[in-house]
N, C-alpha and C positions, 0 to 999 in steps of 0.2 A: 472395944472397937472391933468391927467386923473384919474378916479377912479380905484381902484384896481379891477382886473378881477379875478374871481374865476371859476374854471372849475370843474364840477361834474365828479367824477370818479366812475364808477360802479365796485364794487368788484366782480370778477368772481370766483366762487367756483366750484371745481371739487369734485369727490368722496373723502371721507375722507381717509387719509392714515393710514393703520393699524400699530400697533407697530411692528408686524412681519408678513411677508407673509407666512412663512412656520414654523410650530410648531416643537417642539423637536421630535415629533413622525413622522415627515416627511409629515404631512398633510398641505394642503393649507387652506386659510380662508373659502373656501366653502366646505371643507371636502374631496376634491379629493386628490389623490396622484399626484406626479409631472408629471406622464406620462399618466394621465387619461383625457379622453374627457368629456365635458358636454353632456347632453342628446341631441341627434340629430334626427330630423324628416325631411324626404324628400318626395316630391310629384311632379309629372309631370302633364302636361295637365291642368293647373289651369286657363289659359286664352284662351277662345275660339277664340278671335279675332286675336291671334298671330299665326305664323307658328308653333311655339313651345314655351313651357313655363315650368317653374319649380319654386318650392318654397322650401326654407330651413329654419329650425329653429335650432339654436345651443343654447339651453337654451333660453335666452331672446333676442339673436341676430336673427333677422328675415329679410330674403332677398327674393325678388320676381324678377324673370328674365323672359324676353320675347325675342324671336327671330323673326325677320321679314326678309323674303327673302328665297332664293336668288332672287334678282330682278335686272333687267338690269340697268346699270349706264351710262347715256349719257356723263359723264365727261371723261370716258376712252374709247377711240375708238378702240385701238388695244392691250389690256392687254392679256398676255398669261395665266394669272390665275386670279381668283376672289380676292376680298379684304374683310377683316373682319373689321367692325367698332364696337367699344365697347364704351358704355357710362355708367359710374358709378355715381350714385347719392344717396345722403341721403335725405330722406323725411324731411320736416320741423319739424316733431315731433319725429324724430328718436333718437335724442340725449337728454340726461337727464339734461344737464346744459350748460351754455353759453360758457364755455371754450371748451367743446367738439364740440359745434356747429361751433365755429371758426375753429377748427382743421378740421372738416368735410368739410367745404367749401374749405379749403386749399388742402385737400387730393383728392377731386373729380377728378381733371384733371390728377394728377399723377396716381391714381388707374385706371382710364380709360386706360391710356397708358400701365400700367402693365397688365391689362386684355388682351389687344391685343397681347402683347408679350407672355403671358402664354398660350393663346388659339389658336393662328393662326397656330402653327406648328402641332396641333392635327387635323386640318380641311384639307380635300383634295381640296384645293383651285384651283388646276389645272383642276378640273372637272367643275368649274364654271367660265369660261372666260367671260369677260365683265360684270360680276355680282358683286353685293355687298350683304353681309350678315350683318344685323344690330343686335347687341346684346345690350339689355338694362338691367341694374341691378339697382334695387331700394332697398335701405336699409330702411325697415319699422321701425326697432328698432335696435339700436346699443348698444351692451353690450360686446364688445370684439371680435376680429377676423373677422371683417366685410369683409375684402378683401378676405381672405381664403374662407369664406362662399359664397361670390359672384362668385368666380372662380368655385367652385364645382357646384353651382346652374346653372351658365351659361353653363357649359359643359353638364349638364343634359338637359337643354333647347335646346341646339343644337341637341342633340341626339333625343329629342322629336320631333323636327322639321324635322327629317329624313335627316339631313345633313350628307354627307359621311365623316367619320372620321377615322383616324388611330387608335385612342384610346380615351377613356374618359380621362379628366384631373381631378385629385383629388388634393385638396390643403388643407394644414393646417398650423398653425402658432405656434411659440414658443416664449417665453419671458424670459429674465434674470431678476429675482427678488431675493433679499437676497443672491446674488452670485450664485444662482442655476438656471438651465434651466427648465422651466415648459411648458408643452404642452397645447395648446388651452387656451390661457390666457383669463380671464374674464375682465370686464371693469376696475376694480380696479387695477389688475395686469398690464394691458396694459397702464393705466394712469401713473403708477409709475415705469415702466420698465426702466432699464438702456439701454436696447437694445432689438430688436425683429427681428424675421426672419419669412418670409412666403415662403413656398416652394410649387411649383406646379409640379406634376408628372404624366406622362403617365405610370401607373404601369405595364401593360402587356408588354410594350416595355422597361421598366426600364429606361425611358428617362426623365430627368428633363427639364421642359419647361421654368421655371422661378424661380429665387431666389431673393427675395426682402428683403433687410435689412434696418432697421432704428435704429438710436442710435448707441451706441458703445458696441461691444462684442469682447473680446479678441479671438485670433485665435482658441485656444483649445476649448473654449466654443461655438464658431461658428460651429465647426465641430460636437460638441455634439448636438447642436440645430438642425443642418441639418439632422443628423441621426435620432433624435427623430421625426422630421417632416416626413422623408421618411417612417419610420415605421407607423406613423399615417396615411399617405396617403394611405397605403395599406388597413388599416381598413376602411377608408372613401370609397375607391373604392369598397369594398365588399358591403357596404350599397347602393352605387349608382347602381351597377349591379342588386342588389336585388330589388331596386325600379323600374328599367326598366323592369325587368322580371315580376314583379307583375302586371304591366300595360298591358303587352302583354298576 
């Protein structure tokens, strides 16, 4: 008979779950109200080697985006319009624990696809036949809302590159915790949410370009989360246009 074989199992720990996410006074664990953003910082033109670039901080969530192109693509001989490629990546040091690193690897492909869907309708691709525009989003630090931050940052980078656009795309996220919808979830809220929503919007056209839902949220709460995100996108858009005006 062979000897018993024992397998070592690594215990994966995430952020500690608080007893309550929302206090009796209606405040969250970080002191914000349910419809308040964390501090946001935006900057364009941060990478000289790229056609366009941008950087965003949403508290501890930090994303860097670069745009390369448009450049001719030999793969497409007779396309009537250009193509937008997007790549979403987490840096190796962006996540605070092993569980989130596993989730990050799982999410990269899906979030890359979500970026294409959210951004391509904002770009006048008919003006770039036989061309490809590459967008790269690198999450330097992840502390909640990485996809929304990447979408906002990527749209700024496209504008910085001089790409012809119908409008900027602003994005924000909401989560359901303790039975309530909260805007701009932090890492702990996002880790323990029962469901979440990310909305991308072209505000001046009042056109939603993408809605991405994870987990389970009942219909009424989904509508509440969507409206909270739409209102939030308007505020993000004001910061984006201010950032671009400051550079010019």
